[in-house]
VOBA-1610 file (N, C-alpha, C; in pm, whole numbers, padded with zeros to 5 digits, always signed):
BEGIN
Unk+09393-08556-00856Unk+09465-08574-00738Unk+09379-08502-00654Unk+09384-08610-00524Unk+09253-08524-00441Unk+09319-08401-00342Unk+09194-08318-00319Unk+09233-08212-00284Unk+09262-08173-00135Unk+09372-08164-00067Unk+09387-08087+00084Unk+09279-08002+00149Unk+09293-08073+00238Unk+09155-08002+00330Unk+09210-07851+00320Unk+09126-07740+00356Unk+09171-07613+00378Unk+09195-07604+00474Unk+09180-07691+00590Unk+09206-07639+00761Unk+09341-07762+00766Unk+09398-07811+00688Unk+09519-07866+00684Unk+09621-07795+00760Unk+09723-07817+00842Unk+09825-07718+00873Unk+09925-07753+00783Unk+10003-07632+00722Unk+10066-07605+00607Unk+10248-07582+00688Unk+10326-07677+00645Unk+10458-07628+00678Unk+10534-07478+00687Unk+10598-07445+00831Unk+10588-07292+00821Unk+10725-07318+00742Unk+10728-07171+00644Unk+10858-07113+00574Unk+10886-07026+00634Unk+11040-07036+00599Unk+11142-06920+00632Unk+11100-06815+00563Unk+11121-06683+00646Unk+11071-06577+00524Unk+11238-06508+00535Unk+11256-06444+00403Unk+11359-06370+00348Unk+11318-06181+00342Unk+11401-06134+00470Unk+11342-06011+00457Unk+11464-05885+00435Unk+11468-05791+00314Unk+11550-05740+00274Unk+11543-05644+00340Unk+11633-05553+00408Unk+11640-05443+00441Unk+11758-05353+00407Unk+11765-05196+00388Unk+11818-05094+00342Unk+11877-05033+00488Unk+11994-05078+00545Unk+12064-04991+00664Unk+12106-04877+00626Unk+12143-04793+00743Unk+12248-04711+00718Unk+12370-04722+00747Unk+12483-04647+00709Unk+12609-04694+00720Unk+12634-04711+00902Unk+12554-04600+00994Unk+12565-04620+01150Unk+12530-04738+01173Unk+12419-04792+01107Unk+12381-04939+01176Unk+12435-05059+01103Unk+12530-05028+00990Unk+12643-05122+00955Unk+12741-05140+01063Unk+12745-05023+01107Unk+12879-05051+01180Unk+12874-05085+01328Unk+12752-05086+01349Unk+12687-05120+01470Unk+12705-05295+01521Unk+12672-05362+01346Unk+12666-05485+01352Unk+12801-05526+01299Unk+12886-05449+01234Unk+13027-05540+01213Unk+13064-05525+01371Unk+13055-05441+01464Unk+13133-05458+01597Unk+13052-05571+01632Unk+12960-05609+01632Unk+12844-05697+01715Unk+12943-05856+01670Unk+12943-05827+01528Unk+12998-05977+01439Unk+13117-06015+01546Unk+13222-05860+01567Unk+13348-05925+01681Unk+13327-05954+01771Unk+13230-05903+01868Unk+13165-05968+01988Unk+13138-06132+01961Unk+13059-06151+01886Unk+12980-06264+01893Unk+13108-06409+01831Unk+13203-06325+01765Unk+13295-06421+01698Unk+13418-06448+01798Unk+13427-06317+01887Unk+13530-06387+02033Unk+13461-06468+02096Unk+13319-06505+02099Unk+13290-06664+02173Unk+13346-06774+02170Unk+13315-06824+02012Unk+13355-06930+01952Unk+13501-06963+01886Unk+13552-06823+01865Unk+13642-06816+01752Unk+13608-06819+01576Unk+13425-06864+01560Unk+13423-06860+01437Unk+13372-06781+01386Unk+13351-06737+01234Unk+13330-06639+01210Unk+13194-06632+01157Unk+13091-06535+01175Unk+12964-06508+01150Unk+12950-06451+01031Unk+12814-06375+00967Unk+12837-06318+00871Unk+12701-06207+00931Unk+12697-06086+00843Unk+12639-05969+00900Unk+12471-06006+00913Unk+12465-06105+00827Unk+12304-06142+00836Unk+12234-06219+00980Unk+12331-06334+00994Unk+12348-06398+01095Unk+12323-06288+01235Unk+12444-06172+01257Unk+12415-06098+01365Unk+12298-06023+01337Unk+12254-05987+01270Unk+12107-05907+01258Unk+11994-05963+01278Unk+12001-06143+01232Unk+11922-06187+01299Unk+11881-06202+01440Unk+11995-06272+01499Unk+12016-06243+01680Unk+11949-06160+01686Unk+11988-06017+01650Unk+11962-05918+01754Unk+11804-05897+01739Unk+11695-05948+01593Unk+11565-05923+01573Unk+11512-06028+01649Unk+11590-06138+01693Unk+11519-06263+01800Unk+11501-06246+01914Unk+11647-06131+01965Unk+11643-06137+02094Unk+11599-05991+02133Unk+11593-05879+02052Unk+11573-05737+02056Unk+11593-05684+02254Unk+11718-05729+02275Unk+11769-05688+02389Unk+11875-05553+02423Unk+11789-05473+02497Unk+11837-05347+02513Unk+12013-05332+02579Unk+11988-05414+02660Unk+12151-05379+02726Unk+12258-05475+02592Unk+12224-05546+02511Unk+12310-05604+02387Unk+12356-05512+02342Unk+12247-05429+02265Unk+12255-05306+02195Unk+12347-05213+02235Unk+12368-05203+02397Unk+12413-05116+02453Unk+12534-05124+02426Unk+12565-05293+02467Unk+12738-05319+02442Unk+12765-05279+02371Unk+12705-05293+02221Unk+12786-05287+02083Unk+12797-05106+02093Unk+12725-05030+02110Unk+12723-04892+02121Unk+12850-04830+02242Unk+12861-04917+02330Unk+12941-04863+02430Unk+13099-04885+02333Unk+13080-05025+02288Unk+13219-05038+02211Unk+13280-04983+02105Unk+13185-04859+02056Unk+13153-04777+01925Unk+13286-04719+02022Unk+13357-04646+02085Unk+13469-04565+02141Unk+13519-04679+02317Unk+13573-04820+02268Unk+13611-04880+02372Unk+13732-04799+02472Unk+13780-04708+02421Unk+13881-04655+02530Unk+13825-04536+02632Unk+13719-04474+02570Unk+13653-04410+02622Unk+13554-04440+02742Unk+13527-04547+02657Unk+13404-04607+02751Unk+13461-04687+02901Unk+13612-04741+02864Unk+13656-04811+03001Unk+13720-04725+03068Unk+13716-04594+03032Unk+13772-04479+03137Unk+13666-04438+03191Unk+13555-04456+03147Unk+13434-04428+03225Unk+13406-04534+03321Unk+13388-04655+03299Unk+13363-04805+03333Unk+13455-04756+03491Unk+13627-04723+03480Unk+13740-04693+03563Unk+13679-04638+03666Unk+13622-04513+03613Unk+13562-04388+03755Unk+13465-04421+03835Unk+13386-04507+03741Unk+13271-04527+03779Unk+13320-04613+03898Unk+13379-04740+03828Unk+13413-04856+03946Unk+13483-04794+04077Unk+13588-04727+04067Unk+13663-04650+04151Unk+13596-04600+04269Unk+13479-04526+04198Unk+13398-04438+04266Unk+13274-04533+04376Unk+13263-04668+04343Unk+13175-04722+04387Unk+13056-04745+04342Unk+13032-04652+04216Unk+12884-04618+04155Unk+12843-04763+04073Unk+12724-04816+04104Unk+12716-04951+04041Unk+12696-04934+03934Unk+12804-05040+03830Unk+12787-05026+03682Unk+12681-05142+03635Unk+12667-05076+03541Unk+12521-05148+03468Unk+12605-05286+03399Unk+12494-05371+03351Unk+12485-05487+03301Unk+12612-05456+03182Unk+12549-05392+03084Unk+12632-05335+02956Unk+12750-05330+03006Unk+12768-05271+03101Unk+12927-05213+03128Unk+13018-05310+03177Unk+12940-05386+03252Unk+13031-05523+03316Unk+13075-05640+03158Unk+12984-05633+03039Unk+12997-05701+02970Unk+13089-05644+02946Unk+13111-05514+02883Unk+13219-05469+02774Unk+13349-05516+02880Unk+13353-05517+02989Unk+13480-05542+03100Unk+13477-05668+03061Unk+13420-05730+03069Unk+13435-05946+03021Unk+13480-05900+02926Unk+13443-05831+02811Unk+13519-05870+02632Unk+13619-05847+02686Unk+13683-05708+02728Unk+13838-05695+02726Unk+13931-05825+02802Unk+13827-05843+02915Unk+13907-05945+02991Unk+13936-06043+02937Unk+13858-06088+02818Unk+13872-06217+02757Unk+13977-06190+02682Unk+14013-06091+02564Unk+14103-06049+02530Unk+14245-06042+02582Unk+14240-05999+02719Unk+14342-05984+02793Unk+14402-06130+02822Unk+14299-06216+02864Unk+14374-06382+02929Unk+14383-06442+02793Unk+14345-06405+02679Unk+14399-06533+02554Unk+14482-06448+02456Unk+14529-06306+02523Unk+14656-06260+02469Unk+14782-06319+02482Unk+14799-06343+02319Unk+14968-06448+02322Unk+15036-06350+02252Unk+15135-06252+02273Unk+15236-06146+02226Unk+15322-06136+02293Unk+15439-06081+02207Unk+15597-06066+02265Unk+15556-05930+02327Unk+15442-05826+02317Unk+15432-05718+02396Unk+15338-05743+02544Unk+15327-05869+02591Unk+15259-05958+02679Unk+15359-06014+02743Unk+15517-05967+02796Unk+15632-06100+02843Unk+15548-06211+02957Unk+15486-06149+03011Unk+15463-06227+03155Unk+15336-06273+03118Unk+15290-06437+03196Unk+15149-06486+03171Unk+15087-06453+03253Unk+14982-06465+03276Unk+14894-06392+03350Unk+14851-06466+03488Unk+14878-06412+03576Unk+14920-06476+03682Unk+14786-06553+03742Unk+14835-06631+03857Unk+14744-06727+03904Unk+14627-06695+03961Unk+14670-06545+04035Unk+14568-06487+04119Unk+14475-06428+03997Unk+14489-06403+03925Unk+14400-06334+03826Unk+14321-06431+03783Unk+14364-06547+03721Unk+14307-06689+03706Unk+14198-06685+03770Unk+14217-06724+03898Unk+14123-06746+03988Unk+14022-06667+04022Unk+14064-06531+03991Unk+13961-06408+04000Unk+13845-06432+03924Unk+13915-06472+03764Unk+13790-06481+03685Unk+13693-06591+03678Unk+13743-06726+03734Unk+13649-06828+03794Unk+13605-06780+03887Unk+13613-06687+04000Unk+13532-06674+04116Unk+13419-06524+04065Unk+13477-06470+03967Unk+13342-06407+03893Unk+13253-06455+03839Unk+13290-06509+03744Unk+13206-06671+03686Unk+13120-06699+03775Unk+13169-06814+03884Unk+13062-06891+03956Unk+12962-06799+04049Unk+13024-06659+04080Unk+12930-06554+04154Unk+12780-06525+04067Unk+12839-06490+03919Unk+12730-06479+03815Unk+12649-06574+03791Unk+12708-06727+03807Unk+12636-06820+03796Unk+12536-06825+03859Unk+12536-06824+04002Unk+12458-06822+04096Unk+12320-06701+04095Unk+12336-06600+04014Unk+12227-06475+03968Unk+12137-06541+03854Unk+12187-06634+03784Unk+12090-06698+03675Unk+11929-06736+03726Unk+11826-06674+03645Unk+11728-06690+03680Unk+11624-06815+03638Unk+11700-06891+03549Unk+11639-07031+03498Unk+11763-07146+03560Unk+11684-07248+03606Unk+11768-07358+03661Unk+11876-07410+03564Unk+11836-07478+03473Unk+11949-07486+03337Unk+11941-07431+03198Unk+12033-07390+03167Unk+12056-07373+03076Unk+12147-07418+02942Unk+12111-07398+02785Unk+12161-07497+02716Unk+12327-07474+02697Unk+12332-07364+02766Unk+12491-07276+02752Unk+12565-07399+02872Unk+12515-07422+02926Unk+12623-07532+03059Unk+12721-07589+02959Unk+12666-07676+02871Unk+12813-07759+02812Unk+12889-07661+02769Unk+12820-07564+02727Unk+12942-07449+02641Unk+13029-07412+02814Unk+12991-07377+02889Unk+13054-07379+02971Unk+13183-07414+03027Unk+13098-07558+03049Unk+13205-07694+03064Unk+13315-07718+02973Unk+13305-07664+02855Unk+13401-07700+02708Unk+13493-07612+02745Unk+13454-07496+02830Unk+13571-07408+02810Unk+13706-07396+02958Unk+13649-07570+03018Unk+13719-07571+03149Unk+13776-07711+03154Unk+13921-07702+03208Unk+13987-07830+03201Unk+13950-07967+03223Unk+13929-08104+03103Unk+13857-08169+03110Unk+13884-08235+03221Unk+14024-08293+03324Unk+14065-08294+03427Unk+13990-08282+03540Unk+13886-08128+03546Unk+13899-08105+03649Unk+13764-08157+03679Unk+13669-08197+03570Unk+13498-08233+03547Unk+13507-08374+03660Unk+13403-08364+03750Unk+13352-08470+03842Unk+13414-08621+03789Unk+13402-08707+03829Unk+13474-08886+03760Unk+13346-08914+03686Unk+13260-08869+03731Unk+13100-08989+03715Unk+13038-08865+03553Unk+13089-08766+03541Unk+13064-08676+03432Unk+13148-08711+03298Unk+13240-08748+03348Unk+13407-08753+03247Unk+13356-08943+03200Unk+13306-09050+03295Unk+13285-09166+03238Unk+13163-09200+03174Unk+13094-09121+03247Unk+12956-09163+03164Unk+12918-09078+03060Unk+12970-08950+03046Unk+12916-08846+02951Unk+12799-08820+02968Unk+12713-08812+03078Unk+12598-08785+03092Unk+12575-08614+03082Unk+12415-08623+03067Unk+12410-08449+03063Unk+12507-08336+03157Unk+12486-08238+03070Unk+12581-08172+03129Unk+12488-08071+03231Unk+12469-08037+03409Unk+12384-08025+03465Unk+12462-07879+03538Unk+12402-07781+03563Unk+12459-07680+03631Unk+12552-07704+03754Unk+12507-07840+03842Unk+12627-07871+03942Unk+12726-07922+03890Unk+12745-07984+03745Unk+12835-08059+03702Unk+12948-07882+03660Unk+12861-07813+03589Unk+12943-07657+03589Unk+13017-07618+03681Unk+12928-07616+03834Unk+12979-07593+03938Unk+13106-07624+04003Unk+13079-07781+03988Unk+13175-07848+04085Unk+13325-07845+03960Unk+13292-07845+03860Unk+13422-07834+03780Unk+13477-07706+03768Unk+13429-07533+03789Unk+13529-07457+03802Unk+13522-07484+03942Unk+13531-07525+04048Unk+13569-07522+04193Unk+13711-07577+04196Unk+13684-07708+04103Unk+13801-07800+04108Unk+13921-07718+04031Unk+13869-07653+03939Unk+13981-07557+03853Unk+14037-07498+03935Unk+13962-07394+04030Unk+14018-07342+04156Unk+14121-07370+04218Unk+14093-07477+04260Unk+14134-07560+04383Unk+14289-07621+04327Unk+14270-07664+04177Unk+14396-07692+04178Unk+14553-07575+04075Unk+14462-07495+04053Unk+14571-07353+04030Unk+14595-07268+04142Unk+14559-07332+04272Unk+14622-07248+04381Unk+14760-07346+04386Unk+14749-07443+04375Unk+14871-07557+04354Unk+14964-07514+04273Unk+15102-07494+04313Unk+15229-07451+04242Unk+15232-07520+04128Unk+15230-07673+04162Unk+15268-07795+04105Unk+15159-07788+03954Unk+15062-07734+03963Unk+14984-07748+03826Unk+15050-07661+03746Unk+15073-07681+03581Unk+15087-07635+03515Unk+15026-07561+03417Unk+14948-07636+03390Unk+14824-07584+03279Unk+14774-07436+03325Unk+14687-07398+03231Unk+14605-07252+03273Unk+14448-07282+03214Unk+14396-07249+03251Unk+14277-07241+03164Unk+14237-07070+03095Unk+14291-07073+03001Unk+14283-06957+02934Unk+14139-06929+02867Unk+14076-07026+02859Unk+13926-06975+02765Unk+13846-06979+02885Unk+13830-06950+02996Unk+13755-06929+03128Unk+13714-06798+03090Unk+13759-06720+03064Unk+13703-06576+03046Unk+13632-06564+02978Unk+13583-06683+02834Unk+13472-06648+02786Unk+13349-06705+02838Unk+13401-06772+02942Unk+13216-06816+03010Unk+13189-06687+03084Unk+13248-06583+03127Unk+13232-06490+03182Unk+13146-06390+03115Unk+13212-06396+02971Unk+13167-06283+02927Unk+12989-06339+02840Unk+13009-06444+02785Unk+12887-06518+02755Unk+12798-06539+02836Unk+12826-06558+02987Unk+12691-06575+03113Unk+12637-06379+03096Unk+12740-06310+03100Unk+12708-06174+03100Unk+12620-06137+02944Unk+12694-06212+02844Unk+12606-06120+02714Unk+12468-06198+02697Unk+12462-06318+02781Unk+12347-06408+02701Unk+12239-06475+02773Unk+12276-06486+02936Unk+12176-06555+03030Unk+12077-06415+03083Unk+12008-06490+03111Unk+11888-06392+03198Unk+11927-06403+03359Unk+11968-06269+03398Unk+12030-06262+03534Unk+11922-06166+03624Unk+11970-06175+03753Unk+11943-06081+03824Unk+11960-05935+03829Unk+11899-05831+03864Unk+11900-05729+03823Unk+12060-05647+03843Unk+12077-05536+03775Unk+12226-05456+03788Unk+12253-05442+03946Unk+12201-05414+04049Unk+12283-05425+04171Unk+12325-05554+04221Unk+12278-05629+04205Unk+12266-05770+04261Unk+12404-05805+04155Unk+12385-05811+04037Unk+12515-05835+03961Unk+12657-05767+04014Unk+12635-05585+04039Unk+12741-05497+04110Unk+12769-05551+04205Unk+12706-05608+04257Unk+12760-05635+04415Unk+12813-05793+04437Unk+12816-05893+04333Unk+12891-05997+04332Unk+13017-05977+04282Unk+13003-05905+04155Unk+13142-05881+04060Unk+13218-05775+04172Unk+13182-05697+04232Unk+13254-05602+04312Unk+13395-05618+04363Unk+13394-05750+04469Unk+13484-05804+04485Unk+13616-05841+04377Unk+13579-05843+04254Unk+13683-05920+04172Unk+13706-05772+04075Unk+13673-05645+04106Unk+13681-05524+04050Unk+13839-05530+04011Unk+13920-05495+04074Unk+14057-05493+04045Unk+14137-05579+03976Unk+14085-05749+03986Unk+14165-05804+03900Unk+14118-05794+03785Unk+13998-05797+03744Unk+13912-05799+03578Unk+13942-05667+03541Unk+13974-05547+03619Unk+14015-05399+03592Unk+14155-05435+03501Unk+14226-05491+03548Unk+14414-05517+03503Unk+14377-05592+03407Unk+14289-05714+03409Unk+14290-05809+03271Unk+14246-05723+03184Unk+14116-05669+03191Unk+14091-05582+03068Unk+14190-05450+03016Unk+14219-05394+03126Unk+14349-05289+03037Unk+14465-05384+02973Unk+14465-05502+03030Unk+14554-05564+02944Unk+14495-05602+02791Unk+14390-05649+02818Unk+14330-05632+02686Unk+14332-05530+02565Unk+14275-05444+02649Unk+14263-05331+02571Unk+14423-05265+02529Unk+14494-05286+02597Unk+14654-05229+02544Unk+14668-05300+02447Unk+14663-05513+02425Unk+14679-05604+02342Unk+14618-05544+02178Unk+14480-05483+02205Unk+14434-05474+02118Unk+14438-05332+02045Unk+14431-05246+02132Unk+14476-05101+02066Unk+14599-05058+02035Unk+14702-05109+02144Unk+14844-05063+02137Unk+14851-04933+02206Unk+14804-04915+02346Unk+14784-04795+02395Unk+14754-04808+02530Unk+14775-04718+02656Unk+14719-04756+02757Unk+14613-04662+02763Unk+14532-04719+02894Unk+14406-04668+02944Unk+14427-04520+03001Unk+14419-04385+02939Unk+14508-04312+02993Unk+14422-04171+02949Unk+14354-04059+03007Unk+14280-03968+02940Unk+14382-03871+02863Unk+14308-03820+02798Unk+14421-03704+02735Unk+14457-03641+02815Unk+14590-03565+02828Unk+14637-03528+02919Unk+14612-03362+02871Unk+14599-03246+02993Unk+14585-03099+02962Unk+14689-03039+03030Unk+14701-02917+03024Unk+14797-02824+03098Unk+14782-02853+03192Unk+14664-02822+03257Unk+14641-02818+03392Unk+14644-02935+03469Unk+14680-03027+03398Unk+14706-03146+03530Unk+14865-03187+03530Unk+14909-03125+03482Unk+15061-03120+03516Unk+15085-03086+03656Unk+15165-03169+03701Unk+15226-03082+03894Unk+15305-03144+03888Unk+15370-03065+04007Unk+15536-03121+04009Unk+15519-03236+04099Unk+15644-03315+04039Unk+15648-03456+04098Unk+15783-03457+04203Unk+15789-03494+04284Unk+15939-03526+04327Unk+16003-03598+04275Unk+16153-03601+04228Unk+16224-03694+04208Unk+16246-03827+04276Unk+16283-03916+04157Unk+16275-04044+04224Unk+16466-04115+04275Unk+16483-04119+04403Unk+16610-04126+04390Unk+16695-04229+04341Unk+16812-04209+04313Unk+16858-04359+04237Unk+16893-04453+04373Unk+16953-04576+04321Unk+16992-04642+04388Unk+17111-04752+04327Unk+17203-04806+04432Unk+17339-04883+04382Unk+17343-05001+04414Unk+17397-05084+04341Unk+17432-05185+04392Unk+17538-05230+04357Unk+17667-05304+04420Unk+17773-05328+04392Unk+17854-05222+04277Unk+17887-05254+04126Unk+17922-05129+04069Unk+17824-05043+03972Unk+17683-05103+03973Unk+17591-05101+03897Unk+17492-04986+03967Unk+17446-04888+03909Unk+17360-04779+03975Unk+17249-04774+03882Unk+17139-04736+03934Unk+16981-04727+03823Unk+16934-04607+03872Unk+16925-04496+03769Unk+16842-04354+03808Unk+16691-04371+03732Unk+16638-04237+03795Unk+16519-04261+03711Unk+16505-04107+03660Unk+16388-04088+03589Unk+16349-03957+03490Unk+16195-03980+03477Unk+16127-03877+03575Unk+15986-03877+03549Unk+15947-03845+03419Unk+15805-03883+03393Unk+15741-03849+03241Unk+15616-03796+03238Unk+15541-03832+03163Unk+15361-03759+03163Unk+15302-03859+03281Unk+15226-03812+03328Unk+15183-03845+03428Unk+15258-03985+03511Unk+15218-04083+03503Unk+15301-04191+03654Unk+15439-04230+03518Unk+15441-04184+03412Unk+15533-04248+03343Unk+15682-04221+03402Unk+15782-04323+03328Unk+15899-04296+03369Unk+16035-04359+03321Unk+16129-04380+03319Unk+16240-04390+03209Unk+16346-04418+03319Unk+16439-04534+03293Unk+16561-04581+03386Unk+16663-04578+03279Unk+16789-04524+03360Unk+16930-04543+03291Unk+17047-04626+03402Unk+17020-04751+03336Unk+17163-04835+03377Unk+17242-04803+03400Unk+17343-04772+03442Unk+17517-04732+03443Unk+17616-04836+03509Unk+17656-04867+03402Unk+17752-04966+03410Unk+17893-04913+03500Unk+18013-04985+03544Unk+18111-04957+03658Unk+18243-04831+03546Unk+18299-04794+03625Unk+18417-04709+03546Unk+18348-04572+03543Unk+18425-04501+03541Unk+18417-04341+03540Unk+18347-04328+03416Unk+18388-04386+03279Unk+18333-04360+03187Unk+18253-04456+03116Unk+18203-04593+03233Unk+18104-04653+03166Unk+17959-04632+03102Unk+17910-04711+03044Unk+17831-04729+02929Unk+17701-04685+02986Unk+17595-04640+02970Unk+17469-04620+03022Unk+17347-04644+02958Unk+17284-04735+03004Unk+17177-04820+02900Unk+17033-04731+02950Unk+16981-04665+02832Unk+16825-04610+02902Unk+16752-04724+02864Unk+16611-04725+02904Unk+16491-04802+02879Unk+16371-04723+02932Unk+16294-04726+02846Unk+16166-04617+02855Unk+16055-04670+02836Unk+15963-04627+02912Unk+15828-04683+02897Unk+15800-04799+02940Unk+15656-04823+03018Unk+15618-04937+03103Unk+15650-05067+03038Unk+15600-05102+02879Unk+15599-05240+02830Unk+15766-05267+02825Unk+15836-05180+02805Unk+15978-05224+02787Unk+16036-05260+02938Unk+16019-05192+03014Unk+16054-05215+03166Unk+15973-05359+03189Unk+15871-05318+03176Unk+15851-05475+03217Unk+15872-05587+03166Unk+15913-05612+02998Unk+16005-05728+02963Unk+16157-05731+03032Unk+16229-05571+03034Unk+16322-05625+03086Unk+16339-05678+03229Unk+16233-05664+03348Unk+16225-05714+03469Unk+16200-05845+03461Unk+16107-05886+03328Unk+16072-06010+03312Unk+16223-06113+03288Unk+16300-06019+03183Unk+16371-06090+03145Unk+16467-06135+03232Unk+16572-06018+03304Unk+16580-06010+03441Unk+16593-06111+03552Unk+16442-06126+03612Unk+16398-06257+03649Unk+16416-06402+03627Unk+16391-06411+03468Unk+16382-06547+03418Unk+16509-06589+03363Unk+16603-06519+03306Unk+16727-06533+03259Unk+16849-06549+03336Unk+16948-06656+03302Unk+17086-06694+03394Unk+17084-06821+03421Unk+17192-06872+03462Unk+17243-06970+03459Unk+17168-07088+03555Unk+17101-07012+03627Unk+17009-07089+03738Unk+16838-07097+03672Unk+16830-07011+03553Unk+16729-06993+03467Unk+16694-07026+03361Unk+16615-06984+03251Unk+16648-07005+03115Unk+16730-06946+03085Unk+16790-06996+02907Unk+16886-06984+02905Unk+16853-06863+02762Unk+16788-06855+02728Unk+16725-06770+02616Unk+16638-06727+02663Unk+16626-06564+02589Unk+16475-06469+02607Unk+16513-06422+02408Unk+16409-06408+02365Unk+16348-06335+02231Unk+16198-06292+02264Unk+16231-06160+02325Unk+16071-06105+02309Unk+16046-05993+02217Unk+15936-05881+02232Unk+15961-05758+02143Unk+16057-05696+02159Unk+16112-05634+02295Unk+16275-05537+02314Unk+16341-05616+02305Unk+16381-05747+02358Unk+16538-05763+02372Unk+16572-05927+02395Unk+16683-05937+02331Unk+16754-06092+02335Unk+16802-06096+02413Unk+16840-06265+02499Unk+16901-06236+02613Unk+16955-06402+02609Unk+17075-06410+02613Unk+17116-06591+02636Unk+17241-06557+02771Unk+17243-06739+02746Unk+17348-06735+02833Unk+17497-06793+02747Unk+17591-06774+02772Unk+17730-06829+02712Unk+17854-06892+02780Unk+17925-07014+02723Unk+18001-07013+02834Unk+18088-06891+02869Unk+18142-06923+03016Unk+18235-06810+03016Unk+18347-06827+03023Unk+18426-06744+02959Unk+18605-06744+02985Unk+18697-06782+03072Unk+18594-06775+03205Unk+18635-06790+03321Unk+18669-06935+03352Unk+18572-07017+03260Unk+18573-07175+03247Unk+18528-07228+03409Unk+18557-07331+03455Unk+18540-07406+03553Unk+18380-07406+03547Unk+18318-07436+03417Unk+18146-07419+03437Unk+18061-07341+03422Unk+18152-07225+03486Unk+18038-07109+03456Unk+17992-07030+03380Unk+17891-06970+03336Unk+17829-06931+03222Unk+17823-06770+03249Unk+17818-06648+03121Unk+17798-06529+03120Unk+17673-06510+03065Unk+17610-06393+03101Unk+17461-06359+03053Unk+17479-06265+02950Unk+17406-06266+02859Unk+17429-06162+02753Unk+17268-06089+02720Unk+17270-05980+02650Unk+17125-05943+02615Unk+17169-05785+02494Unk+17073-05801+02447Unk+17088-05660+02334Unk+16919-05607+02300Unk+16916-05484+02283Unk+16780-05427+02231Unk+16815-05490+02073Unk+16669-05502+02036Unk+16621-05525+01910Unk+16639-05376+01806Unk+16612-05286+01903Unk+16610-05177+01843Unk+16735-05075+01827Unk+16854-05127+01860Unk+16980-05077+01868Unk+17075-05168+01835Unk+17057-05304+01873Unk+17141-05412+01876Unk+17283-05371+01979Unk+17262-05303+02066Unk+17370-05264+02163Unk+17355-05395+02263Unk+17498-05445+02307Unk+17461-05588+02322Unk+17581-05538+02477Unk+17548-05639+02586Unk+17572-05602+02697Unk+17618-05727+02744Unk+17754-05769+02812Unk+17726-05934+02867Unk+17799-05900+03004Unk+17749-05997+03120Unk+17768-05957+03244Unk+17829-06113+03281Unk+17890-06104+03413Unk+17965-06277+03451Unk+17839-06307+03554Unk+17837-06432+03587Unk+17682-06433+03699Unk+17686-06337+03818Unk+17837-06315+03875Unk+17810-06224+03982Unk+17741-06066+03932Unk+17815-06029+03833Unk+17778-05900+03773Unk+17598-05895+03745Unk+17533-05997+03688Unk+17401-06036+03691Unk+17337-06041+03782Unk+17379-06120+03908Unk+17321-06114+04018Unk+17307-05941+04087Unk+17369-05903+04065Unk+17383-05744+04078Unk+17324-05672+04058Unk+17283-05658+03958Unk+17224-05628+03842Unk+17031-05704+03879Unk+17030-05753+03948Unk+16893-05865+03979Unk+16848-05783+04102Unk+16959-05790+04213Unk+16935-05723+04313Unk+16920-05546+04299Unk+17009-05529+04209Unk+16973-05377+04173Unk+16791-05333+04154Unk+16764-05349+04054Unk+16621-05404+04038Unk+16468-05436+04139Unk+16551-05552+04202Unk+16459-05575+04324Unk+16416-05467+04433Unk+16571-05402+04409Unk+16577-05282+04551Unk+16502-05198+04489Unk+16523-05111+04390Unk+16475-04981+04312Unk+16304-05035+04341Unk+16286-05168+04299Unk+16098-05135+04313Unk+16026-05163+04453Unk+16125-05170+04565Unk+16108-05120+04708Unk+16116-04963+04743Unk+16147-04919+04641Unk+16133-04743+04697Unk+15961-04732+04675Unk+15945-04630+04782Unk+15773-04610+04759Unk+15761-04529+04638Unk+15837-04417+04566Unk+15783-04364+04456Unk+15738-04470+04375Unk+15886-04527+04335Unk+15872-04637+04210Unk+15752-04719+04232Unk+15732-04729+04353Unk+15656-04865+04371Unk+15486-04799+04312Unk+15456-04685+04406Unk+15319-04593+04363Unk+15289-04536+04246Unk+15407-04491+04148Unk+15392-04505+03975Unk+15392-04606+03941Unk+15462-04726+03976Unk+15414-04842+03916Unk+15280-04926+03898Unk+15254-04918+04037Unk+15107-04992+04055Unk+15015-04848+03979Unk+14960-04755+03945Unk+14913-04670+03867Unk+14945-04686+03712Unk+15097-04739+03701Unk+15065-04781+03550Unk+15029-04932+03527Unk+15016-04999+03585Unk+14991-05136+03590Unk+14795-05158+03589Unk+14730-05016+03601Unk+14619-05003+03588Unk+14588-04920+03469Unk+14686-04883+03409Unk+14662-04806+03248Unk+14704-04880+03138Unk+14822-04978+03198Unk+14843-05080+03062Unk+14809-05225+03107Unk+14752-05265+03228Unk+14731-05383+03269Unk+14823-05461+03300Unk+14798-05607+03302Unk+14877-05719+03347Unk+14962-05767+03295Unk+15073-05701+03198Unk+15182-05709+03116Unk+15255-05827+03169
//
């Protein structure tokens, strides 16, 4: 058999490296697995994650993993820095984007309201702003970005010919998506768009921290509320620092409000928390308490949605509601609701239901209620 020349190149062989790692490092790799899986929804192995880390060796990527070791404390620190107008690092913006993705894609009875159009547009604006900071003209991720956007928003030429994805196609698709979202007639929602923001911050070569902070700053409030929503969905707790005795201070009572024969009174709680007491007609009429931001949010959403002129059924985390033919006849319907926790059921005529709707609408015009509610929205997110 002829002998191979000594200078002939041999095919490269993949080497296997075995390492004994500490429990702390293993925990970091497990957190990294969650981050990487969130991009595609596909599972990855610990060895895959370790390989990516060794190949990239990026400090900010490791920093993201470390920041997620204590997500609540990290997000509270990000809020303090953000509200003080301090520059956030790339890793901090990436952590925020990770929870924005969780918030945008969260489907749960605990998130009774869909994400607003304004917030969806804000996520698109944030992505396209960072997109302009890429150091390299083209990227292998352009096709990924396009895949997370609605097909009908792609340029006609790109849809018909299936040509190679370019940065311009991605940019035009984002802008068309934004334009259609501004039209109330649009029914779909680009719920995967937040993946693009997270991936571009996590993967791409971008300009420095100051440039990144400058382009994302206008979207701060929208991104924060979505991140708080994502945190609540994942951790089931608000983004609120632990209270101490010195944090307590006197808060003036919130005035009651009355509409027709119904009234609504308030009781202050910890921080900005408050509870409601819905009083029914009559000197000994029942009084129904509603406590906690998530429960009050769901009740308000049910109140705005359920009724003869709206949805006929509501069934979420805390309440069941439905309409039924009224004993008054003449095509009228009554509205009924009950709490899942206690099964106490109340019925309303169309006129009474409208009175309660007006009662809550007027209550949320009270400055003290509005101020407390806005603060709670920063702690729980856009539920």
